[in-house]
N, C-alpha and C positions, 0 to 999 in steps of 0.2 A: 370511560368515554375519552380519555386523552387521545387526541388526534382525530376524533371523529365528530367534528364540530356540526357537521350537517345532521347527524343523528341526534346529537344533543338539542339542537334547535328544534328539530321536528318533535321530540319527545317533550320539550318545555312547552311548545305551542299546543300540543295535543292536551296537556295537563291544564294550562292556563285558559284556553279558550273553550274546551269540550265540544269542539267541531267534529264532524264526521271526518273520517279519514280521506274520503274523495275531495273534500272540500279543503283540507290542509294541503294536498298535493297540488291544488290548483292555485295557491296563493301566490301573488306576485309581490315583487320587492315593495312597490309603493303601498301595499295593504300592511306592511309592518314598519317602513321606514319612510321619512320625508326630509328632504334637504340634508341628507348625511347623517341623521340620528334617528333612533328607533323610537316610535311614538309611545306614549303611555297606554293608549287604547287603540285597538284596531276595529275595523269593521269590514265585513264581507257578507255577500247575499248569498244565503245557501240555495243550492240548485233545486234541491227536492222541495224545500218549504217555500221558496221564492220570497223570503222575507229577509231584511237586513238584519244581521246580528253583530252586536258590539261585544268585545271582550277586552279585559286587562291584560296587560303585559307586564310582567314582574320584572325586576332588576336582572335576576339571572338570566331570564329569557332575552331581555334587551341586549345584556353583554354578549351572550352566545351568538345573538341574531347579527350583531353589528361585526362580530368576528367572522361569521360565515359570509356575510355579504362582501367583506373585504377580501377574504381568502378565495372566494369563487369569482371575484371581479364582477359581481352583478351590478346591473344598471336598473334604474326605476322601471322600464318596461319588462324587465325580464321576470320568468317564474323564479320564486323563492327556491324551489327544489326542482331544478331541471332533470330531466332524464339521465340516468347513469349509463344508459345503453347508447346514447349518441355521443 
């Protein structure tokens, strides 16, 4: 996974949160980080179930998440995983 920070964050979040893939790719930066640091717990509303779901964020995910946000120069309103097509 060296040099593939985006894939590492996506993989770690999938393991930590147990969210569906469609929910993972719609995450925004503020769902993971606030005020420049990654949160210990995240919360997102599932589209299919319509209920809020909380999930813990491990230290490995937090480290790779902050590295990804910095590398991609993402802002709070941006999607955490923007399309690679555009």
